[in-house]
C-alpha positions in Angstrom: 73.6 99.2 126.3 72.8 95.7 125.0 76.4 94.7 125.3 76.4 95.9 128.9 73.4 93.8 129.8 74.9 90.7 128.3 78.1 91.2 130.3 76.2 91.6 133.5 74.2 88.5 132.8 77.3 86.4 132.2 78.9 87.8 135.3 76.1 86.8 137.6 75.8 83.3 136.1 79.1 82.5 137.6 77.8 83.2 141.1 75.7 80.4 142.5 72.9 81.1 144.9 74.4 78.7 147.4 77.7 80.5 147.4 76.0 83.9 147.9 73.9 82.6 150.7 76.9 81.1 152.4 78.7 84.4 152.2 75.8 86.2 153.7 75.5 83.7 156.5 79.2 84.1 157.4 78.9 87.9 157.5 76.0 87.5 160.0 78.0 85.0 162.1 81.2 87.2 162.0 79.2 90.3 163.1 77.9 88.3 166.1 81.3 87.0 166.9 82.7 90.6 166.7 80.1 91.8 169.1 81.0 89.1 171.6 84.7 90.1 171.3 83.6 93.8 171.7 81.9 92.9 175.0 84.8 90.7 176.2 87.1 92.2 178.8 89.8 90.0 180.3 93.5 89.7 181.0 94.3 90.8 177.5 92.1 93.9 177.9 89.2 94.7 175.7 88.8 91.8 173.3 88.1 93.4 170.0 90.8 95.9 170.4 93.3 93.1 171.3 92.3 91.0 168.2 92.5 93.9 165.7 95.7 95.2 167.1 97.3 91.8 167.1 96.4 90.8 163.6 97.6 94.2 162.2 100.9 93.9 164.1 101.5 90.3 163.0 101.1 91.4 159.4 99.7 88.2 158.0 97.0 89.9 155.9 97.0 92.4 153.1 95.2 95.7 153.8 92.4 94.7 151.4 91.8 91.5 153.4 91.8 93.5 156.7 89.3 95.9 155.2 86.9 93.0 154.4 87.4 91.5 157.8 87.1 94.7 159.8 85.8 97.7 157.9 83.6 97.1 154.8 82.5 93.5 154.6 79.7 94.4 152.2 82.1 95.5 149.4 82.8 92.2 147.5 83.8 91.0 144.1 81.0 88.5 143.2 83.3 86.9 140.8 85.5 85.7 143.8 82.7 85.2 146.4 84.4 82.2 148.0 87.5 84.3 148.7 85.4 86.9 150.5 83.6 84.2 152.4 87.1 83.0 153.5 87.9 86.5 154.9 84.9 86.2 157.2 86.0 82.8 158.3 89.5 84.2 159.0 88.0 86.9 161.3 86.1 84.2 163.2 89.2 82.1 163.5 91.2 85.1 164.8 88.6 85.8 167.5 88.3 82.2 168.5 92.0 81.5 168.7 92.9 84.7 170.5 90.0 85.1 172.9 88.8 81.5 173.2 85.3 82.7 172.2 83.6 79.9 170.2 82.1 80.7 166.8 78.5 81.6 167.5 75.5 79.9 166.0 72.8 81.9 164.2 69.3 80.8 163.4 68.3 80.1 159.8 66.9 83.3 158.5 65.1 82.1 155.3 68.4 81.1 153.7 69.5 84.7 154.4 67.8 86.0 151.3 66.4 89.0 153.2 69.7 90.1 154.7 70.8 93.6 154.0 74.5 93.6 153.4 74.8 97.4 153.8 73.1 97.2 157.2 75.5 94.4 158.3 78.4 96.6 157.2 77.2 99.6 159.2 76.5 97.3 162.3 80.1 96.0 162.1 81.6 99.5 161.8 79.8 100.7 165.0 81.9 98.2 166.9 85.2 98.2 165.0 85.3 102.0 164.7 85.4 102.3 168.5 88.1 99.7 168.7 90.3 101.3 166.1 89.9 104.8 167.7 91.0 103.4 171.0 94.0 101.6 169.5 95.2 104.6 167.6 94.7 106.9 170.5 96.6 104.6 172.8 99.5 104.2 170.3 100.0 107.9 170.3 99.3 108.6 173.9 101.9 106.0 175.1 104.3 106.8 172.2 104.8 103.1 171.6 108.2 102.6 170.1 107.4 99.2 168.4 104.8 100.8 166.1 106.3 101.5 162.8 105.0 104.1 160.3 103.9 101.3 158.1 101.7 99.8 160.8 100.3 103.3 161.7 99.5 103.7 158.0 97.5 100.5 158.1 95.5 101.6 161.1 94.8 104.9 159.4 93.7 103.1 156.2 91.3 100.9 158.1 89.8 103.8 160.0 89.5 105.8 156.7 87.5 102.9 155.2 85.2 102.8 158.2 84.8 106.6 158.1 83.9 106.9 154.5 82.4 103.4 154.2 84.5 102.7 151.1 87.5 100.4 150.4 90.7 102.4 151.0 94.1 100.9 150.7 97.3 102.3 152.3 100.9 102.3 151.3 102.9 99.3 152.4 106.4 100.7 151.7 108.1 102.9 154.3 108.1 106.5 153.0 110.1 109.5 154.3 108.9 111.4 157.4 106.3 108.8 158.1 104.3 109.8 155.1 101.1 107.7 154.7 99.1 107.6 151.4 95.6 106.4 151.5 93.7 105.8 148.3 90.3 104.4 147.3 91.4 103.5 143.7 89.1 106.2 142.3 91.5 109.2 142.4 90.4 110.0 146.0 93.8 110.3 147.8 94.5 111.3 151.4 97.9 111.8 152.9 99.1 111.8 156.5 102.5 112.7 157.8 104.4 112.6 161.1 105.7 115.9 162.4 107.9 115.1 165.4 105.9 111.9 166.1 102.5 113.7 165.7 100.4 112.7 162.7 98.6 115.3 160.6 96.5 115.0 157.5 98.5 117.0 154.9 97.7 118.6 151.6 98.0 116.0 148.8 100.1 118.2 146.6 102.1 119.8 149.5 103.0 117.4 152.3 104.5 120.1 154.3 101.1 121.8 154.7 99.2 120.7 157.7 95.4 120.3 157.2 94.1 118.6 160.3 95.4 116.6 163.3 94.7 112.9 163.0 93.8 113.0 166.7 90.9 115.4 166.1 89.6 113.2 163.3 89.3 110.3 165.7 
């Protein structure tokens, strides 16, 4: 127990108060920016849906990065706090560049010391979950041919992170029959598979056994 306490103390020494406050501020700003994108409706359609779909399609980010930008911003590695701050800045940049919505200003909230990160995560998910549901539904409703199984797996991974409020990652390699493996890194694994273009959650140890339609989970 004494060793554990010492390790925790050393770990937190490496995180400055300024870095932590900067991260909290950027999460607040990004949430406000996401809400403005959510309320945007223009030539490109609904703004937040357009931004999320585009950045997933362009494939410039790892699934872990997308999760921090879209699904679970409160799950951070304090030892790399600047990296997680940069993910928030990346989301702001994507919204600004794609929708021409400037990065919003937020009032100083006592150096953001009273901010509840869990609450900020939940607030973000209320917006991004709607956008992801609509994106996935539209992909299947229109049977869009340019959507690979790898991209579908990423969308499912993001939605799973939102649903369970945990950091899930998805397979990046193309697997047979559109098989998609989602994992939280703690032995919690979900599998989805395409049957004639329709995605089902399947049994982890028997990918031929259909558990539930993905559509109904949305």
